[in-house]
BARORO-961272 format. One record per residue (C-alpha): residue in one letter; x, y, z. Coordinates in pm, 1 decimal, always signed. Layout:
a,X,Y,Z
...
//
This chain:
m,+7253.6,-3398.8,-2674.3
f,+7405.1,-3231.6,-2407.2
k,+7216.2,-2907.7,-2481.3
r,+6901.8,-3092.8,-2528.7
l,+6918.7,-3249.5,-2169.0
m,+7045.3,-2870.0,-2023.5
l,+6733.5,-2753.5,-2172.4
i,+6494.9,-3057.4,-2057.3
g,+6639.7,-3021.6,-1707.0
l,+6569.5,-2622.1,-1707.5
l,+6204.4,-2706.1,-1850.5
i,+6198.1,-2965.8,-1531.8
v,+6322.2,-2704.9,-1279.2
s,+6125.9,-2405.1,-1422.0
a,+5773.7,-2662.9,-1407.9
v,+5909.7,-2739.2,-1058.3
v,+5960.1,-2367.4,-920.4
i,+5604.8,-2309.0,-1079.6
f,+5409.0,-2616.8,-902.1
e,+5604.3,-2478.4,-544.1
t,+5460.5,-2132.8,-646.5
n,+5132.9,-2237.6,-711.4
a,+5109.6,-2498.1,-396.6
h,+5163.5,-2162.7,-144.7
a,+4959.8,-1909.9,-329.1
g,+4609.4,-1834.5,-122.4
s,+4308.5,-1898.4,-280.6
i,+3917.0,-1934.7,-240.4
a,+3925.4,-2288.0,-219.9
g,+3501.9,-2292.6,-157.8
f,+3247.1,-2129.1,-49.5
s,+2858.8,-2176.9,+62.7
f,+2585.6,-1959.9,+145.0
k,+2288.6,-2016.3,+342.3
c,+1925.2,-1846.5,+409.5
c,+1714.5,-1697.2,+536.3
s,+1626.0,-1403.8,+772.3
e,+1977.2,-1340.3,+685.0
v,+2215.6,-1517.7,+399.0
e,+2523.6,-1653.9,+601.0
g,+2835.8,-1774.3,+438.1
l,+3095.6,-1990.6,+498.3
i,+3436.3,-1901.6,+300.5
d,+3715.6,-2164.5,+270.5
l,+4051.2,-2018.3,+210.3
r,+4383.2,-2197.2,+161.2
g,+4732.5,-2095.8,+181.0
v,+4656.0,-1863.3,+496.5
p,+4959.6,-1650.9,+639.9
n,+4966.0,-1625.1,+1035.5
p,+4665.3,-1402.9,+1127.2
d,+4920.0,-1247.3,+1385.2
t,+5179.5,-1142.6,+1149.3
k,+5012.9,-1158.2,+832.0
p,+4656.4,-1033.7,+861.7
t,+4423.1,-1074.9,+583.5
v,+4042.7,-1018.1,+528.6
v,+3760.5,-1129.8,+332.8
i,+3530.8,-877.4,+163.5
v,+3178.6,-1013.3,+40.9
g,+2954.6,-782.5,-215.1
a,+2616.1,-921.6,-271.0
s,+2370.8,-808.3,-530.0
f,+2009.2,-948.4,-420.4
l,+1836.2,-1032.6,-757.3
a,+1535.4,-1185.9,-623.8
i,+1372.0,-1197.1,-276.1
e,+1044.8,-1310.3,-132.3
v,+870.7,-1163.9,+150.3
l,+473.7,-1230.1,+270.4
c,+234.2,-1034.2,+383.4
l,-97.9,-1075.1,+521.0
n,-369.2,-897.8,+323.7
p,-669.1,-772.1,+513.3
a,-863.7,-1092.6,+467.1
g,-579.6,-1287.1,+655.1
h,-423.4,-1445.4,+321.8
i,-80.4,-1507.6,+238.5
v,+24.5,-1248.9,-35.0
p,+373.8,-1165.3,-212.8
g,+501.6,-843.8,-78.2
v,+791.9,-641.4,-246.9
p,+1109.9,-658.2,-103.4
g,+1375.7,-327.2,+41.9
q,+1719.2,-324.5,+43.2
l,+1899.5,-521.8,-282.0
k,+2308.0,-486.9,-260.6
i,+2521.0,-514.6,+39.6
a,+2871.0,-561.9,+119.5
t,+3043.5,-682.0,+416.6
g,+3421.1,-849.1,+547.0
n,+3547.0,-1029.1,+818.8
q,+3892.5,-1020.3,+915.1
v,+4046.8,-1377.7,+935.8
d,+4154.4,-1462.5,+1279.0
k,+4301.9,-1754.8,+1471.1
g,+3959.2,-1902.4,+1555.0
d,+3872.8,-1928.4,+1170.9
i,+4179.7,-2194.3,+1140.9
v,+4114.0,-2541.2,+1094.3
s,+4425.9,-2682.9,+973.3
r,+4773.9,-2573.8,+877.7
g,+4703.5,-2281.2,+597.7
r,+4338.5,-2360.0,+600.1
a,+4056.9,-2120.0,+690.6
l,+3683.8,-2133.9,+709.2
v,+3583.3,-1763.8,+764.0
p,+3204.9,-1680.9,+795.5
v,+3046.5,-1394.6,+664.3
t,+2682.1,-1274.7,+738.1
l,+2445.1,-1082.2,+470.1
p,+2181.2,-906.3,+608.1
f,+1891.8,-764.3,+456.4
a,+1639.0,-538.4,+561.0
e,+1334.5,-752.0,+612.6
t,+1126.3,-515.7,+744.8
d,+1191.3,-309.5,+442.3
a,+934.0,-535.8,+247.0
t,+624.2,-308.7,+128.8
c,+308.6,-477.9,+180.6
v,-70.7,-329.9,+98.1
n,-144.8,-289.5,+447.2
s,+222.2,-306.3,+635.1
n,+130.8,-649.0,+776.0
w,+441.7,-879.9,+649.4
i,+493.3,-1181.2,+817.1
p,+846.3,-1175.1,+1010.3
n,+1097.6,-1449.2,+909.0
s,+914.7,-1480.0,+570.4
a,+1175.4,-1330.4,+382.2
v,+1418.1,-1555.4,+185.1
v,+1689.7,-1436.2,-101.5
t,+1641.3,-1690.8,-381.7
d,+1893.6,-1515.8,-624.7
m,+2189.7,-1321.5,-557.4
l,+2513.6,-1254.9,-776.3
v,+2805.1,-1260.8,-508.2
t,+3159.4,-1158.9,-519.8
i,+3376.2,-1255.9,-301.3
q,+3739.2,-1125.1,-237.6
w,+4058.4,-1204.5,-15.4
f,+4307.2,-915.0,+47.8
r,+4598.9,-885.0,+265.1
c,+4569.2,-618.4,+550.7
q,+4774.0,-272.1,+508.8
g,+4654.4,-58.3,+810.2
g,+4923.9,+65.8,+1071.6
d,+5164.0,-180.1,+1206.3
l,+5148.7,-505.0,+1389.0
t,+5014.0,-281.0,+1699.6
d,+4696.1,-195.5,+1530.3
n,+4450.7,-334.4,+1666.9
d,+4240.8,-297.1,+1380.3
p,+4453.0,-337.1,+1063.6
c,+4221.9,-427.2,+816.8
f,+3974.5,-165.4,+868.3
d,+3983.8,+250.6,+978.0
d,+3656.2,+248.2,+1158.4
t,+3409.7,+92.2,+881.5
t,+3673.9,+164.3,+587.6
p,+3910.7,-132.1,+494.0
t,+4264.4,-108.9,+496.2
i,+4361.0,-325.1,+220.7
g,+4584.0,-375.6,-54.0
t,+4475.9,-289.5,-433.8
t,+4505.4,-623.5,-572.9
p,+4319.5,-927.8,-381.0
v,+4494.3,-1224.2,-316.5
d,+4235.8,-1414.7,-501.6
s,+3842.0,-1335.3,-561.5
v,+3504.7,-1558.9,-709.3
t,+3230.4,-1451.8,-830.8
a,+2876.5,-1675.7,-850.9
e,+2528.8,-1679.5,-875.0
c,+2364.8,-1848.5,-610.9
i,+1972.8,-1986.9,-657.9
l,+1763.8,-2127.3,-374.9
d,+1472.9,-2311.7,-559.6
p,+1290.4,-2453.2,-436.6
v,+1200.2,-2192.7,-118.7
l,+1090.3,-2475.9,+184.2
r,+811.0,-2236.4,+407.2
n,+651.1,-2358.1,+727.3
p,+253.5,-2345.5,+708.9
d,+251.4,-1986.9,+854.9
g,+446.9,-1842.7,+553.2
t,+775.6,-1821.5,+773.0
v,+1062.7,-1998.0,+553.2
v,+1283.5,-2296.4,+684.6
h,+1629.6,-2128.3,+819.4
g,+1939.5,-2349.6,+661.2
q,+1864.2,-2356.3,+363.7
v,+2191.1,-2431.3,+134.7
m,+2196.3,-2175.5,-169.0
d,+2303.4,-2361.5,-517.4
c,+2599.1,-2190.8,-625.9
v,+2796.7,-2151.5,-989.0
e,+3086.6,-1940.4,-1047.7
v,+3027.7,-1694.4,-1329.9
n,+3307.7,-1530.9,-1547.9
//
């Protein structure tokens, strides 16, 4: 009986230790993306350490699976064009301005795409008409390892990230915008929220 109580006691202590470890582990708690002339994201991080002493960075890579862009044909009618740039990656270091409460940060990221690379029959694309309607996005959160605490940019060496090899957390999702809201002149309505679903 005593051995059984000891075993149950050890299991309870182990469960508490596991719970405590997970409670303090960093995680990507959520994210959202809005369109249009660029994709704007907001990444919700939990378990964020002090940015001054333990800097971290969010790296976002996206494959734009579908982009709509509109052109004016010689008769003045709006017709679809062929979009340009289809892949992009960006990073943003977590700073004090991103902290919204203890251990929580909302980190903005921007995924620009080259609307001007759109191919139209007569090169007459409609500015502000491009919109990403389907993208595969990977969000990774890393600890920075560049230099020491006096380093002005501990997360990047020029444009190269100086980060650990294993992310604190990562998420992959597919984000879709359907329907696309447009103005009568073909320009896209900005601020539309994409519907994102995590994928394995």
